[in-house]
C-alpha positions in Angstrom: 13.8 3.2 4.8 15.8 0.3 6.4 17.7 -2.6 5.0 17.8 -0.7 1.5 20.4 0.2 -1.2 20.5 2.6 -4.2 21.3 1.2 -7.7 22.2 2.6 -10.7 18.8 2.0 -12.4 17.4 4.3 -9.7 15.8 1.5 -7.7 15.6 0.9 -3.9 16.3 -2.9 -3.1 14.5 -3.7 0.0 14.2 -7.0 1.5 15.5 -8.5 -1.9 12.7 -6.9 -3.9 13.5 -4.0 -6.2 11.4 -0.8 -5.9 11.9 1.8 -8.5 12.3 5.4 -7.0 9.5 6.7 -9.4 6.6 4.7 -11.0 3.9 5.4 -13.6 0.6 5.1 -12.1 -0.8 2.7 -14.8 0.6 1.2 -18.0 -1.2 4.0 -20.1 0.1 6.9 -17.8 3.0 9.2 -18.2 2.5 10.7 -14.5 5.1 9.6 -12.2 4.5 8.8 -8.7 7.6 9.0 -6.0 8.5 6.3 -3.7 8.1 7.7 -0.2 8.9 4.6 2.0 9.2 1.0 2.4 8.1 -1.5 4.9 7.7 -5.2 5.9 4.6 -7.1 6.8 6.0 -10.2 9.1 4.4 -12.1 12.0 5.5 -14.6 14.6 4.7 -18.1 14.0 6.0 -20.9 16.3 8.5 -18.4 17.8 10.1 -17.8 14.4 9.6 -14.4 12.7 8.3 -15.0 9.1 8.3 -12.1 6.7 5.6 -12.3 4.1 6.0 -9.3 2.1 7.7 -6.2 1.3 5.9 -2.8 0.7 6.7 0.3 -1.1 4.4 3.3 -1.1 4.3 5.9 -3.8 2.3 9.1 -4.3 2.4 12.3 -6.5 4.8 15.1 -5.5 1.5 17.2 -5.1 0.9 15.3 -1.9 3.1 17.9 0.1 0.5 20.6 -0.9 -2.0 19.0 1.2 0.1 18.1 4.3 1.7 21.5 4.9 0.7 21.6 8.5 3.4 18.8 9.2 6.3 20.5 7.9 8.9 21.2 10.6 7.4 18.5 12.6 9.5 15.2 13.8 8.8 11.7 12.6 7.8 11.0 16.3 5.1 13.6 16.3 3.8 12.3 12.9 3.8 8.5 14.2 2.5 9.3 17.6 -0.5 7.4 18.9 -2.8 10.5 18.9 -1.4 12.1 15.7 -3.9 12.8 12.8 -1.1 12.7 10.3 -1.9 9.0 8.6 -5.6 9.8 8.1 -4.7 13.1 6.7 -2.4 11.3 4.4 -5.2 8.9 3.4 -7.6 11.6 2.6 -5.0 13.6 0.6 -6.7 13.9 -3.0 -3.6 12.7 -5.0 -2.8 9.6 -6.7 -1.2 6.9 -4.5 0.1 3.3 -5.1 1.3 0.5 -3.0 3.6 -2.1 -4.5 3.5 -5.3 -2.3 6.1 -7.9 -3.0 5.7 -11.3 -1.9 8.6 -12.8 0.3 6.8 -16.0 1.3 4.6 -17.8 -1.1 1.1 -17.7 -0.1 -2.4 -18.4 -1.6 -4.4 -15.5 -2.9 -7.2 -16.2 -0.4 -4.8 -16.3 2.5 -3.3 -13.0 1.6 -6.7 -11.3 1.4 -8.4 -12.7 4.5 -6.7 -10.3 6.9 -7.4 -7.4 4.5 -11.2 -8.3 4.2 -11.3 -8.7 8.0 -9.7 -5.3 8.8 -11.8 -3.4 6.1 -15.0 -4.9 7.2 -14.3 -4.5 10.9 -13.3 -0.8 10.6 -16.3 -0.1 8.5 -18.7 -1.8 10.6 -17.3 -0.1 13.8 -18.1 3.4 12.1 -21.6 2.0 11.0 -20.6 2.3 7.3 -20.7 -1.4 6.3 -24.1 -1.7 4.2 -24.9 -4.0 1.3 -23.0 -1.9 -1.4 -19.8 -2.1 0.9 -20.2 -5.8 1.2 -20.7 -6.3 -2.4 -17.6 -4.2 -3.2 -15.4 -5.8 -0.7 -16.5 -9.3 -1.9 -15.5 -8.4 -5.5 -12.1 -7.9 -4.3 -11.8 -10.8 -2.0 -13.1 -13.1 -5.2 -10.4 -11.5 -7.3 -7.7 -12.7 -5.0 -9.3 -16.0 -4.3 -8.8 -16.9 -7.9 -5.0 -16.4 -7.6 -4.2 -19.8 -6.5 -0.7 -19.2 -5.3 1.2 -15.9 -5.0 4.8 -17.1 -5.5 7.9 -15.3 -4.4 8.6 -12.1 -6.3 4.9 -11.9 -7.3 3.9 -8.0 -7.1 0.6 -6.8 -5.9 -0.5 -3.4 -7.2 -2.8 -1.2 -5.0 -3.5 2.1 -6.8 -5.7 4.9 -5.9 -6.6 7.3 -8.6 -8.4 9.2 -6.0 -9.2 8.3 -2.3 -12.7 7.1 -3.4 -11.3 4.6 -6.0 -9.0 1.6 -5.7 -7.7 -0.5 -8.9 -5.7 -3.7 -8.4 -3.4 -6.0 -10.4 -1.3 -8.9 -9.5 2.0 -9.8 -11.3 2.8 -13.5 -10.6 6.4 -14.3 -10.3 7.7 -11.3 -12.1 9.5 -8.0 -11.2 7.7 -5.1 -12.8 9.9 -2.1 -13.9 9.4 1.6 -13.5 7.8 2.0 -16.7 4.5 1.0 -15.3 4.0 -2.2 -17.1 1.0 -3.6 -15.1 -2.7 -3.2 -16.0 -5.8 -2.8 -13.9 -7.4 -6.3 -13.5 -10.4 -5.0 -11.0 -11.7 -1.7 -9.7 -13.5 -0.9 -6.6 -15.5 2.3 -6.9 -17.1 2.1 -3.3 -15.4 5.0 -1.5 -15.7 3.4 2.2 -14.0 0.3 0.9 -11.3 2.0 -1.1 -10.5 4.2 1.9 -10.8 1.2 3.9 -7.9 -0.6 2.1 -5.8 2.5 2.4 -6.3 2.3 6.2 -5.4 -1.3 6.4 -2.0 -0.2 4.9 -1.7 3.6 6.0 -3.8 3.8 8.9 -2.4 4.4 12.6 -3.0 0.7 13.4 -1.7 -0.5 9.8 -0.4 -4.1 9.3 3.3 -2.7 9.1 4.7 -0.4 11.6 8.0 -0.1 9.9 6.1 1.0 6.8 4.4 3.8 8.9 7.7 5.1 10.2 9.4 4.9 6.8 6.4 6.8 5.1 6.5 9.5 7.8 10.1 9.9 7.1 9.5 10.2 3.4 6.7 12.6 3.4 8.8 14.9 5.8 11.8 15.1 3.1 8.9 15.8 0.5 7.9 18.7 2.6 
């Protein structure tokens, strides 16, 4: 998964952040999700490559049952431009979790703006952006706008109990252990918006190409 190391506590250290190899889906759940891949979101600003946050993606082991058609394929086949792998990953009816760890301090409003634009544009292009979608996306934006600063080491949790629901939590300036010590703060029940956020992270043109490559490799190991 790139620039990572395994520790005795069964964590992967990626870009200075700790990602447990398994995590509980919520603080009240005993169900374990497996770490499938890590990636980085970065961008060039004034000729400097700035790293904003590291990402870890988790899913139930049952994911493999829904992606059997990819068994025996190469990583290149999964990540090819015309591949349907990532849409299939998003649609798989299993629990998924993304843990985003802030590397460069950012305002909550700055974090959520590109997410909002991506989801809105994807849904509008598919003619799926109606009043219900706008309200659901606005609730997510308002949640992050209330977070004045996401300091280095803060964790953002995006959890999909199913492809049609998204639950979100932010733990500011604090590493979270594998026991699932985070709690749901806001829920998005709109299927199109919940799926749109998945596609923002896991879609074919997602924010982190390194994550897509690592995720493809992790799913192949699972198969």
